[in-house]
N, C-alpha and C positions, 0 to 999 in steps of 0.2 A: 262608142261612135267616135270616129276620127274628127278632129277639129280642123276646119279649113285654115290654112295659113298662106299668106301671100306677101312676102317681103322683098320681092324682086325689085320694086321701085325705090327701095330705101338704101341709098348708097352713102357710105361714110365719106367725109371730106378728107381729101388726101393732105398729108403733111401736118396735121394738127389734130388735137383731141376735140371732140364735140362737147359743147355744153348741153346741159339738160334741156334748155329751151329749144335748141336746134333739134334735138332728138324728138321732143314733144311736137314741134311743128311738122317734122317729117311724118310722124305717126298720125298726127291730125289730118294731114293732107291725104294720106293713104286710106284712112277711115272714111273721110268725106267722099273720096272718089270711088269707094267700094273696092279698093285693092285689098283691104282687110275687111272681110265679110262680117256682118253681125254675128256675134257668138264666137268669133275666132279668139283663141287664147293668145295673150301677149306674154310670152315667156321671157323672163329677165335674162337668162343665160343666152338664149337664142339672139335676142336683140343686142346684148352686149357684144356678142361675136360679130353680128351683122354690122354694127357701127364702129367696131374696134375701140370700145370704151370699157371702163369698169362698170360694175353694177350700180354704182352710186348715181350717175346721171340718168341711167335708165329708170331706176327706182323713182327718182324725182319727176321724170317725165311721165311715168305712169300715174303718179299721184295727181299731176296736173290734168291728165286726161279724165281721171275719175271725177275731179272737181268740176270739169266742164260738162260732165254727163256723157262723154263719148266712150267711156269705159266703166266697167263695174268691178269692184273687188269682192270676190267671194271667199270668205274665210276658209282656210285649209285647201282651197282649190286653185286660187290664182286670180289674175286680172284678165278680163275678157272684153272684147269690143261690145259695147252696149247694143242691144237689139233696137230696131225701129218699131215703134208701137203707136197705135191710134191714140192711146192715153197721153203719151208724150207729145204727139203732134198737136193735140187739142190744147194741152197746157202751154206749149210754146206759142201757139197761135194767140191765145188770150193774153199772154205776156206781151207779144208783139203789138196787139191792139192797144194795150194800155200805154206802153212806153213810146211807141211810134206816134200814137195820137198825141201824147203829151209833147213830144219833140216838135211835131208839126204845128201844134197849137201855139207853142212858144215862138216858133220861127215866123209864122205868118205875118205878125205885125211889122216885122223888120225885113221881110223878104223883098228883094229888089228885082227890077227888071233884068239886071245882069245875072242874078241868081237863076231866074227863070230861063234866061237864054242859055245859060250853061247846062241846065237840066234838059232843055230841048236838044242841045247838041249830043248829050249822052243818049237820049231816047232814040235819036236817029241812028246812032251806032248800035243800040240795043235791037232796033228793028232789023238791022242788017246782019246781026250776029248769027253765026251758025253753030259753033261748038258750045258745049255746055259751060266750059270755063269762061268764055267771053260773055255768055248770057249772065252768069253769076256776077262777073266783074261789073258789067254795065248796069245791071239791076241794082247792085249795091251803090254804085256811083250816083245813079239817078235819085234814089231815096236820100242819099247823103247830101246832094245839092239842096234838097228841100228841108232837111233837118238841121244841118250844120249851123245856119244862122241863129238857131235857138240859143247858142252859146251856153249849152248845158253839157259840159264835158263828161260828167259821170253818167248822165242819161245816155249820151251817145256811145259811151264805152259799153254800157249794158246792152244797148241795141246791137252793137257789133258782136258781143259775146253770144247773144241769142241767134244772130245770123249764122255764126259758126256752128252752133248746135243744130240749126235748121237746115244747114247746107245739104246734108244727105237727103232730106225730104225734097228740097228744091230739085236736086239732081234727078231724083226718082220721077217726079211728075213731068219734068221737062224732057225726060228720056222716054217715058212710057205713056204719056197722054198728049192731047192736043191743046192743053191749057194755055200754052204760050200765046196763041192767037187771041184768046179772050182777054188775056192780061194786057196785051199791047194797047188796046183801045182804052182801057181803064186808066192806064198811065197818062195818056194824052189828055183825057178828060180831067184827071186830077191836076195836071199841070195848068190847064186852062182855069180851073177854079182858083188855083193859087195866084195866077196872074191877075184875076179879077178881084182878089181879096175876099172871095166868097168863103168865109171861114167855116160856117156850119156845113155847107155843101162839101167842102174839101175834107173835113173831118169825118163826115158821114160816109163819103165814098172810100176814104182810106180804110175805115173800119170794115166796111163791106168787102173791100178788095182783099184785105188780109184774111178775113174769115172765109171768104169763098176759096181762097188758096188752101186754107186748112181743110175745108170740106172736100175739095178735090183730092187732097192727099189721103184723107181718112177713107174715102170711098175706093181709092185705087190701091191702097197699101196692102200688100200681101202679108200673111202671117210669117214672122221670123221666129221660129221656135228657139227657145233657150237651149244652149249646148250644155251637156252634163259637165 
């Protein structure tokens, strides 16, 4: 069976060699946007030619994608875009509940009115957003406004890494379901709880909010068969 490939959006930077991090970021973006389909093979020689680089930065970029869970390395077969699965969606959801709940719990005692006002401004932009890229951007910014005061840089970095792994799933439900409307009301309610300092209510709503998103994904997610 032929493996789907879509490298049209991956353009080398003119006038200089790309570093492996730049190659990894370009591939990450293509995977998250669905330009590289689940199960697509990531061939080193093809990518090296596409980016006009040697195999070394491509090899390092692929290792990074595997470490992020966006690609899988199959011995004697090569590296492939990771499939989207219910099991992964559930695991990422539970990790989000743990880490984001921890961050919000640490942030709430020091969350200021200014922080809440900034979150409200982002929510207004989120409510008006139309494209998926804007939805993702403002969604991340809103949660960031609430978590950043926790002053837990390692936790915040792990949350961002999870968000990257989860982006394909976010894109899927925001493109194929009407979940956006349900989510909007929960965001405003969460912000109100944070303004009031209602810690237990805020943490309970955040956990339910994240789990409900995971449930919608698992219910809507089609099967992505592994490629040979």
